[in-house]
C-alpha positions as semicolon CSV with decimal commas, in nm:
position;residue;x (nm);y (nm);z (nm)
1;X;3,069;-5,971;-4,317
2;X;2,981;-5,936;-3,950
3;X;3,031;-6,256;-3,753
4;X;2,777;-6,307;-3,479
5;X;2,889;-6,436;-3,142
6;X;2,712;-6,763;-3,059
7;X;2,544;-6,606;-2,755
8;X;2,422;-6,305;-2,950
9;X;2,570;-5,968;-3,036
10;X;2,514;-5,829;-2,687
11;X;2,768;-6,080;-2,553
12;X;3,025;-6,051;-2,829
13;X;3,248;-5,819;-2,634
14;X;3,414;-5,881;-2,301
15;X;3,171;-5,876;-2,011
16;X;3,190;-5,569;-1,791
17;X;3,091;-5,646;-1,436
18;X;2,946;-5,304;-1,357
19;X;2,922;-4,955;-1,507
20;X;3,192;-4,707;-1,416
21;X;2,952;-4,484;-1,223
22;X;2,849;-4,761;-0,983
23;X;3,069;-4,744;-0,673
24;X;3,072;-5,023;-0,419
25;X;2,928;-4,877;-0,099
26;X;3,088;-4,927;0,238
27;X;2,740;-4,995;0,377
28;X;2,473;-5,143;0,150
29;X;2,204;-5,045;0,402
30;X;2,250;-4,672;0,339
31;X;1,966;-4,486;0,170
32;X;2,124;-4,247;-0,079
33;X;1,994;-3,892;-0,057
34;X;1,794;-3,778;-0,357
35;X;1,665;-4,120;-0,460
36;X;1,381;-4,158;-0,212
37;X;1,056;-3,985;-0,128
38;X;1,049;-3,739;0,157
39;X;0,921;-3,960;0,439
40;X;1,143;-4,262;0,364
41;X;1,394;-4,358;0,634
42;X;1,520;-4,666;0,813
43;X;1,352;-4,718;1,147
44;X;1,525;-4,830;1,463
45;X;1,423;-5,187;1,384
46;X;1,616;-5,166;1,054
47;X;1,322;-5,179;0,813
48;X;1,251;-4,894;0,574
49;X;0,958;-4,676;0,674
50;X;0,735;-4,492;0,426
51;X;0,465;-4,253;0,546
52;X;0,500;-4,375;0,902
53;X;0,475;-4,748;0,824
54;X;0,749;-5,007;0,784
55;X;0,760;-5,201;0,458
56;X;0,681;-5,510;0,665
57;X;0,359;-5,347;0,786
58;X;0,273;-5,237;0,435
59;X;0,319;-5,575;0,271
60;X;0,135;-5,746;0,555
61;X;-0,171;-5,556;0,433
62;X;-0,119;-5,538;0,056
63;X;0,140;-5,805;-0,035
64;X;0,403;-5,783;-0,306
65;X;0,472;-5,673;-0,565
66;X;0,319;-5,334;-0,488
67;X;0,364;-4,971;-0,578
68;X;0,365;-4,743;-0,274
69;X;0,304;-4,369;-0,318
70;X;0,419;-4,131;-0,046
71;X;0,119;-3,896;-0,042
72;X;0,291;-3,615;0,146
73;X;0,582;-3,626;-0,097
74;X;0,359;-3,634;-0,406
75;X;0,147;-3,342;-0,292
76;X;0,458;-3,151;-0,186
77;X;0,623;-3,192;-0,525
78;X;0,309;-3,073;-0,703
79;X;0,301;-2,760;-0,486
80;X;0,674;-2,705;-0,540
81;X;0,621;-2,694;-0,916
82;X;0,322;-2,463;-0,877
83;X;0,525;-2,224;-0,659
84;X;0,846;-2,238;-0,864
85;X;0,658;-2,162;-1,188
86;X;0,420;-1,914;-1,029
87;X;0,378;-1,708;-1,349
88;X;0,343;-2,016;-1,571
89;X;0,067;-2,268;-1,629
90;X;0,178;-2,604;-1,496
91;X;0,020;-2,916;-1,646
92;X;0,075;-3,250;-1,475
93;X;0,161;-3,509;-1,741
94;X;-0,085;-3,780;-1,646
95;X;0,082;-4,044;-1,863
96;X;0,345;-4,077;-1,589
97;X;0,076;-4,205;-1,350
98;X;-0,292;-4,130;-1,321
99;X;-0,585;-4,249;-1,115
100;X;-0,886;-4,063;-0,980
101;X;-0,720;-3,986;-0,646
102;X;-0,407;-3,849;-0,812
103;X;-0,624;-3,632;-1,036
104;X;-0,781;-3,484;-0,724
105;X;-0,438;-3,426;-0,565
106;X;-0,330;-3,241;-0,878
107;X;-0,649;-3,037;-0,879
108;X;-0,599;-2,950;-0,511
109;X;-0,246;-2,827;-0,585
110;X;-0,380;-2,584;-0,845
111;X;-0,215;-2,757;-1,138
112;X;-0,365;-2,828;-1,478
113;X;-0,377;-3,176;-1,629
114;X;-0,234;-3,312;-1,953
115;X;-0,408;-3,621;-2,097
116;X;-0,341;-3,818;-2,415
117;X;-0,615;-4,081;-2,451
118;X;-0,983;-4,148;-2,400
119;X;-0,898;-4,344;-2,086
120;X;-0,695;-4,064;-1,927
121;X;-0,957;-3,805;-2,018
122;X;-1,236;-4,023;-1,875
123;X;-1,052;-4,076;-1,546
124;X;-0,996;-3,701;-1,514
125;X;-1,358;-3,613;-1,588
126;X;-1,499;-3,879;-1,356
127;X;-1,268;-3,758;-1,081
128;X;-1,433;-3,418;-1,113
129;X;-1,134;-3,241;-1,269
130;X;-1,228;-2,906;-1,422
131;X;-1,221;-2,971;-1,801
132;X;-1,114;-2,612;-1,866
133;X;-0,785;-2,702;-1,693
134;X;-0,723;-3,009;-1,913
135;X;-0,495;-3,019;-2,217
136;X;-0,544;-3,299;-2,470
137;X;-0,245;-3,447;-2,654
138;X;-0,204;-3,733;-2,900
139;X;-0,081;-3,791;-3,254
140;X;-0,387;-3,995;-3,360
141;X;-0,694;-3,863;-3,179
142;X;-1,013;-4,035;-3,288
143;X;-1,335;-3,855;-3,373
144;X;-1,484;-4,005;-3,057
145;X;-1,207;-3,861;-2,839
146;X;-1,225;-3,517;-3,001
147;X;-1,604;-3,518;-2,970
148;X;-1,581;-3,582;-2,592
149;X;-1,316;-3,311;-2,556
150;X;-1,527;-3,059;-2,746
151;X;-1,856;-3,134;-2,571
152;X;-1,696;-3,141;-2,226
153;X;-1,513;-2,811;-2,278
154;X;-1,151;-2,928;-2,259
155;X;-0,934;-2,618;-2,227
156;X;-0,666;-2,691;-2,488
157;X;-0,635;-2,937;-2,775
158;X;-0,277;-2,980;-2,896
159;X;-0,305;-3,039;-3,271
160;X;-0,059;-3,286;-3,419
161;X;-0,138;-3,331;-3,791
162;X;-0,319;-3,182;-4,093
163;X;-0,575;-3,463;-4,066
164;X;-0,654;-3,355;-3,712
165;X;-0,711;-2,997;-3,820
166;X;-0,964;-3,124;-4,075
167;X;-1,134;-3,340;-3,810
168;X;-1,161;-3,046;-3,573
169;X;-1,298;-2,819;-3,845
170;X;-1,568;-3,076;-3,925
171;X;-1,657;-3,161;-3,564
172;X;-1,666;-2,803;-3,437
173;X;-1,896;-2,707;-3,723
174;X;-2,119;-3,006;-3,651
175;X;-2,136;-2,936;-3,277
176;X;-2,151;-2,560;-3,304
177;X;-1,853;-2,500;-3,074
178;X;-1,510;-2,341;-3,092
179;X;-1,192;-2,527;-2,998
180;X;-0,893;-2,362;-2,834
181;X;-0,589;-2,520;-2,999
182;X;-0,213;-2,517;-2,991
183;X;0,004;-2,650;-3,272
184;X;0,263;-2,908;-3,172
185;X;0,591;-2,848;-3,350
186;X;0,915;-3,039;-3,388
187;X;1,208;-2,810;-3,325
188;X;1,492;-3,035;-3,444
189;X;1,643;-3,047;-3,094
190;X;1,824;-3,372;-3,017
191;X;1,762;-3,423;-2,647
192;X;2,040;-3,620;-2,477
193;X;1,824;-3,917;-2,393
194;X;1,716;-4,252;-2,536
195;X;1,589;-4,247;-2,896
196;X;1,243;-4,364;-2,791
197;X;1,192;-4,073;-2,549
198;X;1,356;-3,800;-2,762
199;X;1,058;-3,640;-2,931
200;X;1,170;-3,319;-3,104
201;X;1,400;-3,446;-3,380
202;X;1,255;-3,446;-3,731
203;X;1,226;-3,819;-3,803
204;X;0,949;-3,919;-3,560
205;X;0,572;-3,927;-3,533
206;X;0,489;-3,613;-3,336
207;X;0,405;-3,264;-3,456
208;X;0,468;-3,031;-3,748
209;X;0,823;-2,961;-3,862
210;X;0,946;-2,606;-3,820
211;X;1,241;-2,655;-4,054
212;X;1,022;-2,807;-4,325
213;X;0,771;-2,521;-4,313
214;X;0,475;-2,739;-4,213
215;X;0,442;-2,571;-3,874
216;X;0,384;-2,223;-4,017
217;X;0,134;-2,360;-4,267
218;X;-0,057;-2,533;-3,986
219;X;-0,061;-2,217;-3,775
220;X;-0,197;-2,007;-4,061
221;X;-0,459;-2,269;-4,146
222;X;-0,586;-2,286;-3,788
223;X;-0,583;-1,908;-3,764
224;X;-0,812;-1,889;-4,066
225;X;-1,056;-2,156;-3,947
226;X;-1,380;-2,002;-3,814
227;X;-1,428;-2,254;-3,531
228;X;-1,065;-2,290;-3,420
229;X;-0,925;-2,049;-3,163
230;X;-0,550;-2,061;-3,226
231;X;-0,378;-2,000;-2,892
232;X;-0,016;-2,076;-2,966
233;X;0,259;-2,332;-3,003
234;X;0,348;-2,649;-2,817
235;X;0,696;-2,805;-2,811
236;X;0,831;-3,113;-2,634
237;X;1,194;-3,215;-2,674
238;X;1,204;-3,547;-2,487
239;X;1,219;-3,705;-2,145
240;X;1,459;-3,750;-1,853
241;X;1,634;-3,418;-1,927
242;X;1,848;-3,269;-1,650
243;X;1,910;-2,908;-1,758
244;X;1,773;-2,625;-1,973
245;X;2,023;-2,640;-2,260
246;X;1,791;-2,817;-2,499
247;X;1,504;-2,589;-2,403
248;X;1,713;-2,286;-2,502
249;X;1,732;-2,403;-2,862
250;X;1,366;-2,509;-2,863
251;X;1,258;-2,169;-2,725
252;X;1,462;-1,985;-2,986
253;X;1,310;-2,184;-3,272
254;X;0,952;-2,168;-3,147
255;X;0,974;-1,794;-3,082
256;X;1,125;-1,742;-3,426
257;X;0,821;-1,927;-3,560
258;X;0,596;-1,696;-3,358
259;X;0,776;-1,401;-3,513
260;X;0,725;-1,543;-3,862
261;X;0,355;-1,596;-3,790
262;X;0,325;-1,234;-3,674
263;X;0,491;-1,115;-3,994
264;X;0,248;-1,323;-4,200
265;X;-0,072;-1,231;-4,015
266;X;-0,003;-0,924;-3,803
267;X;-0,114;-1,121;-3,495
268;X;0,095;-1,218;-3,193
269;X;0,030;-1,568;-3,065
270;X;-0,043;-1,548;-2,690
271;X;0,079;-1,889;-2,563
272;X;0,388;-2,109;-2,568
273;X;0,407;-2,450;-2,405
274;X;0,761;-2,588;-2,370
275;X;0,642;-2,933;-2,267
276;X;0,799;-3,149;-2,001
277;X;1,060;-3,422;-1,982
278;X;1,225;-3,298;-1,663
279;X;1,442;-3,573;-1,520
280;X;1,471;-3,734;-1,179
281;X;1,737;-3,936;-0,999
282;X;1,710;-4,311;-1,047
283;X;2,072;-4,384;-0,951
284;X;2,367;-4,208;-0,791
285;X;2,477;-4,111;-1,144
286;X;2,176;-3,882;-1,196
287;X;2,186;-3,512;-1,105
288;X;1,854;-3,348;-1,196
289;X;1,792;-2,977;-1,158
290;X;1,539;-2,854;-0,905
291;X;1,208;-2,702;-1,011
292;X;1,331;-2,366;-0,886
293;X;1,649;-2,384;-1,094
294;X;1,453;-2,489;-1,401
295;X;1,207;-2,203;-1,355
296;X;1,486;-1,946;-1,327
297;X;1,669;-2,089;-1,625
298;X;1,365;-2,108;-1,850
299;X;1,251;-1,757;-1,753
300;X;1,591;-1,619;-1,851
301;X;1,586;-1,806;-2,181
302;X;1,237;-1,684;-2,274
303;X;1,306;-1,323;-2,180
304;X;1,630;-1,321;-2,379
305;X;1,474;-1,476;-2,689
306;X;1,165;-1,253;-2,675
307;X;1,388;-0,947;-2,672
308;X;1,581;-1,084;-2,968
309;X;1,264;-1,128;-3,176
310;X;1,084;-0,818;-3,052
311;X;0,800;-1,020;-2,902
312;X;0,601;-0,970;-2,585
313;X;0,649;-1,252;-2,337
314;X;0,375;-1,508;-2,403
315;X;0,172;-1,703;-2,150
316;X;0,404;-1,993;-2,073
317;X;0,337;-2,354;-1,979
318;X;0,535;-2,661;-1,875
319;X;0,429;-3,023;-1,826
320;X;0,610;-3,202;-1,541
321;X;0,498;-3,559;-1,481
322;X;0,781;-3,788;-1,380
323;X;0,935;-3,517;-1,162
324;X;0,619;-3,518;-0,945
325;X;0,507;-3,880;-0,948
326;X;0,843;-4,057;-0,993
327;X;1,028;-3,986;-0,667
328;X;0,704;-4,022;-0,468
329;X;0,675;-4,389;-0,557
330;X;0,857;-4,698;-0,428
331;X;0,810;-5,050;-0,563
332;X;0,827;-5,340;-0,316
333;X;0,918;-5,696;-0,416
334;X;0,977;-6,027;-0,237
335;X;1,289;-6,228;-0,320
336;X;1,214;-6,579;-0,445
337;X;1,551;-6,720;-0,554
338;X;1,916;-6,617;-0,576
339;X;2,214;-6,757;-0,763
340;X;2,571;-6,660;-0,838
341;X;2,693;-6,641;-1,199
342;X;3,060;-6,650;-1,297
343;X;3,150;-6,374;-1,543
344;X;3,506;-6,483;-1,609
345;X;3,829;-6,323;-1,500
346;X;3,739;-6,385;-1,138
347;X;3,428;-6,167;-1,161
348;X;3,092;-6,278;-1,032
349;X;2,738;-6,144;-1,028
350;X;2,457;-6,244;-0,793
351;X;2,114;-6,279;-0,957
352;X;1,827;-6,193;-0,726
353;X;1,487;-6,298;-0,860
354;X;1,175;-6,126;-0,732
355;X;0,800;-6,171;-0,768
356;X;0,758;-5,891;-1,023
357;X;0,941;-5,800;-1,339
358;X;0,897;-5,646;-1,680
359;X;0,517;-5,669;-1,649
360;X;0,522;-5,409;-1,370
361;X;0,824;-5,207;-1,490
362;X;0,897;-5,235;-1,861
363;X;1,139;-4,939;-1,875
364;X;1,466;-5,133;-1,816
365;X;1,376;-5,382;-2,091
366;X;1,231;-5,117;-2,324
367;X;1,516;-4,866;-2,323
368;X;1,775;-4,985;-2,072
369;X;1,653;-4,755;-1,794
370;X;1,861;-4,778;-1,478
371;X;1,721;-4,816;-1,125
372;X;1,847;-4,869;-0,773
373;X;1,739;-5,114;-0,503
374;X;1,801;-5,182;-0,135
375;X;1,726;-5,456;0,114
376;X;1,420;-5,306;0,280
377;X;1,287;-5,535;0,554
378;X;1,604;-5,537;0,764
379;X;1,964;-5,420;0,783
380;X;2,248;-5,658;0,709
381;X;2,604;-5,663;0,848
382;X;2,728;-5,854;0,542
383;X;2,945;-5,699;0,273
384;X;2,784;-5,572;-0,050
385;X;2,804;-5,789;-0,362
386;X;2,737;-5,693;-0,721
387;X;2,382;-5,802;-0,797
388;X;2,122;-5,796;-1,071
389;X;1,755;-5,785;-0,975
390;X;1,548;-5,983;-1,225
391;X;1,185;-6,076;-1,261
392;X;0,985;-6,395;-1,301
393;X;0,903;-6,368;-1,671
394;X;1,020;-6,592;-1,955
395;X;1,254;-6,333;-2,105
396;X;1,629;-6,296;-2,068
397;X;1,576;-5,920;-2,075
398;X;1,340;-5,931;-1,777
399;X;1,567;-5,711;-1,567
400;X;1,445;-5,464;-1,304
401;X;1,778;-5,334;-1,172
402;X;2,073;-5,410;-1,396
403;X;2,354;-5,328;-1,155
404;X;2,331;-5,276;-0,781
405;X;2,526;-5,371;-0,470
406;X;2,315;-5,569;-0,222
407;X;2,421;-5,742;0,103
408;X;2,564;-6,084;0,032
409;X;2,305;-6,252;0,256
410;X;2,006;-6,114;0,064
411;X;1,788;-6,421;0,025
412;X;1,451;-6,587;-0,005
413;X;1,173;-6,394;0,167
414;X;1,362;-6,066;0,190
415;X;1,194;-5,749;0,066
416;X;1,361;-5,522;-0,191
417;X;1,260;-5,160;-0,237
418;X;1,311;-4,985;-0,570
419;X;1,293;-4,604;-0,540
420;X;1,169;-4,361;-0,807
421;X;0,905;-4,609;-0,923
422;X;0,605;-4,377;-0,922
423;X;0,628;-4,280;-1,289
424;X;0,584;-4,506;-1,591
425;X;0,572;-4,826;-1,384
426;X;0,202;-4,889;-1,322
427;X;0,103;-4,673;-1,619
428;X;0,307;-4,894;-1,858
429;X;0,237;-5,223;-1,680
430;X;0,110;-5,526;-1,871
431;X;-0,030;-5,873;-1,812
432;X;0,261;-6,052;-1,976
433;X;0,260;-6,424;-1,889
434;X;-0,097;-6,366;-1,764
435;X;0,041;-6,185;-1,460
436;X;-0,206;-5,964;-1,270
437;X;-0,086;-5,609;-1,225
438;X;0,017;-5,494;-0,874
439;X;-0,186;-5,256;-0,661
440;X;-0,105;-4,891;-0,605
441;X;-0,144;-4,771;-0,248
442;X;-0,070;-4,440;-0,084
443;X;0,068;-4,404;0,266
444;X;0,034;-4,108;0,498
445;X;0,063;-4,070;0,874
446;X;0,063;-4,446;0,925
447;X;-0,244;-4,509;0,710
448;X;-0,274;-4,700;0,384
449;X;-0,520;-4,599;0,113
450;X;-0,578;-4,815;-0,193
451;X;-0,555;-4,607;-0,511
452;X;-0,576;-4,898;-0,757
453;X;-0,654;-5,245;-0,625
454;X;-0,448;-5,552;-0,714
455;X;-0,568;-5,730;-1,025
456;X;-0,678;-6,089;-0,980
457;X;-0,680;-6,388;-1,211
458;X;-1,058;-6,350;-1,221
459;X;-1,007;-5,998;-1,361
460;X;-0,792;-6,138;-1,640
461;X;-1,013;-6,436;-1,715
462;X;-1,325;-6,220;-1,728
463;X;-1,196;-6,081;-2,059
464;X;-1,140;-6,424;-2,215
465;X;-1,450;-6,474;-2,428
466;X;-1,358;-6,836;-2,498
467;X;-1,389;-6,953;-2,139
468;X;-1,700;-7,148;-2,056
469;X;-1,793;-7,307;-1,725
470;X;-1,912;-7,611;-1,914
471;X;-1,571;-7,680;-2,071
472;X;-1,466;-8,040;-2,015
473;X;-1,810;-8,159;-1,905
474;X;-1,966;-8,466;-2,064
């Protein structure tokens, strides 16, 4: 029998004050290279500057919490991916963060766009994005979503199930159109990441299994369908991946599948999409590869595996999302309370509560994602103390930054900046505790542009069908 500790299993073992990788800095005001967007620096006055404005100037206009996108950095990263993968098709994974302005930035950079819902597709189309440069994902696409994709001329539909093949066969016949499709496959690669963001092992919801034979069956079925234009194979092994090792195995297995399809049909599939999942630095413990290094490594892998299987090199695609939007974004919060907690053995942690939380960044609570934070509105001469940045929600797991060293005088009214917050923060935000979601603004050359305005209580209450102005009246 397992005996549960009275405080819960998470507390059954001895408390560790901080992870081994977290080193106490000599100066907590230092901005660590690699964690911040390109225009971020501390000004002479001590406050962090983004896009030519201090955080004090930014919050004076937009308040906190707020997501701040460094426009120059975002656009630069998009171009870097386009240039590094010059012979590839590069799709921006819009699930990391999308709004109409970002869609236009991506279009300007010459990238394609990957969407996975009716909402994302609608934003892209209303922003004027060329539908021929859009790829549509999703494991449970509705008839309505597929109908919009087909009538609008979406460039690629990534097919995820036998049911979806049947839907596409019916809808294309009804509409009198052809659909360019890729088959999503599961390669059996165990990406070294959290279970919830590892997406190529067999026991999960996405794609057709290569090992089980379903992938080849799906390819042959699509090939034989009169209104489906089978273009190739799509693979995605997970997220927050720092090197090309996992992609090597995925490439070998997908190209072997291409070889098997050629043997069965006599036809060479022209396209292979290796997906995304390229990691970024959230803490000093993260060492992601550059786009250039990834491009060189993936090119070498593909060329080697194509030679091994006697295949011509296909048209190749990748889908960076986080690696473009993530480092370009910084989240700003205002400190509301602080308190010191004794951990035992002479150890202590300082809890710093801010005006945001798991409603504007669910990743730490969802899969223990790590972040960094700094005192942003000023510099402090005080020594760093081990701190935990927490939110305002009624959950013990409402943690934004689990372990970080902040100046010991960090207090009420101070501003904290959390780097690498451009991806999966606003896009996964919620209204938990009836909390309005923060705004997203971009900064460039000392100017602020609102990308998504701050939600208000009126926005939330407008959806409550039970509210009536006459409530409580005689």
